[in-house]
VOPAGU-2260 file (C-alpha; in pm, 1 decimal, decimal comma):
REM VOPAGU-2260
SITE   aa  ch    i         X         Y         Z
SITE  UNK   A    0       0,0       0,0       0,0
SITE  UNK   A    1     124,0     346,1     -83,7
SITE  UNK   A    2     163,1     599,4     191,0
SITE  UNK   A    3      77,6     967,0     156,9
SITE  UNK   A    4     441,2    1074,1     121,8
SITE  UNK   A    5     499,2     831,9    -168,7
SITE  UNK   A    6     190,1     955,6    -349,3
SITE  UNK   A    7     284,9    1319,8    -292,7
SITE  UNK   A    8     637,9    1255,0    -419,5
SITE  UNK   A    9     503,8    1086,7    -733,9
SITE  UNK   A   10     244,7    1355,4    -805,1
SITE  UNK   A   11     497,7    1635,0    -753,0
SITE  UNK   A   12     742,7    1469,2    -993,0
SITE  UNK   A   13     463,4    1424,1   -1249,0
SITE  UNK   A   14     351,8    1787,3   -1223,1
SITE  UNK   A   15     707,7    1915,1   -1254,7
SITE  UNK   A   16     767,3    1696,4   -1561,8
SITE  UNK   A   17     446,1    1811,3   -1727,6
SITE  UNK   A   18     514,1    2177,3   -1652,5
SITE  UNK   A   19     856,2    2142,6   -1817,4
SITE  UNK   A   20     692,0    2066,1   -2156,2
SITE  UNK   A   21     985,4    1832,1   -2221,7
SITE  UNK   A   22     843,2    1514,1   -2378,5
SITE  UNK   A   23    1131,8    1300,3   -2255,3
SITE  UNK   A   24    1045,7    1397,0   -1895,9
SITE  UNK   A   25     671,5    1340,5   -1943,0
SITE  UNK   A   26     679,2    1003,6   -2124,3
SITE  UNK   A   27     802,3     785,9   -1834,0
SITE  UNK   A   28     480,2     860,5   -1644,3
SITE  UNK   A   29     267,6     687,0   -1908,7
SITE  UNK   A   30     208,2     336,8   -2039,6
SITE  UNK   A   31     136,5     304,4   -2408,4
SITE  UNK   A   32    -107,1     308,0   -2570,4
SITE  UNK   A   33    -284,5     582,8   -2379,2
SITE  UNK   A   34    -582,9     804,9   -2438,0
SITE  UNK   A   35    -560,6    1181,3   -2428,3
SITE  UNK   A   36    -872,3    1393,7   -2393,5
SITE  UNK   A   37    -862,9    1764,1   -2473,8
SITE  UNK   A   38   -1057,8    2027,9   -2665,5
SITE  UNK   A   39    -988,6    1840,4   -2989,0
SITE  UNK   A   40   -1157,7    1526,9   -2856,9
SITE  UNK   A   41   -1006,5    1195,6   -2756,1
SITE  UNK   A   42    -688,1    1068,2   -2916,7
SITE  UNK   A   43    -506,7     738,1   -2884,2
SITE  UNK   A   44    -135,5     797,0   -2831,4
SITE  UNK   A   45      51,3     482,7   -2926,9
SITE  UNK   A   46     415,5     561,0   -2848,2
SITE  UNK   A   47     652,5     819,3   -2694,6
SITE  UNK   A   48     701,3     993,4   -3028,4
SITE  UNK   A   49     327,0    1055,7   -3062,4
SITE  UNK   A   50     319,7    1182,0   -2703,4
SITE  UNK   A   51     603,6    1420,7   -2787,6
SITE  UNK   A   52     390,4    1561,6   -3068,1
SITE  UNK   A   53      95,3    1608,6   -2833,2
SITE  UNK   A   54     308,7    1778,3   -2566,1
SITE  UNK   A   55     463,4    2004,8   -2828,4
SITE  UNK   A   56     115,3    2091,4   -2958,1
SITE  UNK   A   57      -4,2    2188,8   -2610,2
SITE  UNK   A   58     304,9    2406,0   -2561,9
SITE  UNK   A   59     249,8    2578,6   -2897,9
SITE  UNK   A   60    -114,8    2644,8   -2814,4
SITE  UNK   A   61     -21,6    2795,6   -2478,1
SITE  UNK   A   62     253,6    3006,5   -2635,2
SITE  UNK   A   63       4,4    3139,9   -2891,1
SITE  UNK   A   64    -223,0    3242,6   -2604,9
SITE  UNK   A   65      57,0    3430,8   -2429,2
SITE  UNK   A   66     117,1    3172,8   -2157,0
SITE  UNK   A   67     446,9    3232,4   -1985,3
SITE  UNK   A   68     444,6    3042,4   -1657,7
SITE  UNK   A   69     234,3    2962,4   -1357,5
SITE  UNK   A   70     351,6    2842,0   -1023,0
SITE  UNK   A   71      44,0    2738,0    -827,9
SITE  UNK   A   72      95,0    2531,8    -517,1
SITE  UNK   A   73      99,7    2177,0    -650,7
SITE  UNK   A   74     -77,7    2012,8    -362,3
SITE  UNK   A   75    -199,3    2122,8     -25,6
SITE  UNK   A   76    -218,0    1935,0     297,2
SITE  UNK   A   77    -540,2    1738,8     340,0
SITE  UNK   A   78    -795,4    1892,5     567,9
SITE  UNK   A   79   -1052,0    1712,8     772,5
SITE  UNK   A   80   -1420,4    1773,9     713,8
SITE  UNK   A   81   -1595,6    1948,0     998,1
């Protein structure tokens, strides 16, 4: 069973890889084939090269919209319900 620290470590590494827009950092987090859902619909991504194209496409779209960078807190501590 995974503990909270292991999950947080994994999710932080995933978020940092995705925010890098470097396909070689993103690909190890996926098993192929995979499905990708976005505004264009659902795509089947069959290999790391196809994923690189998708990551590059997202980066180009964000660049065209003037995206520079965001640094939101990745995860917050869980809170208990009152």
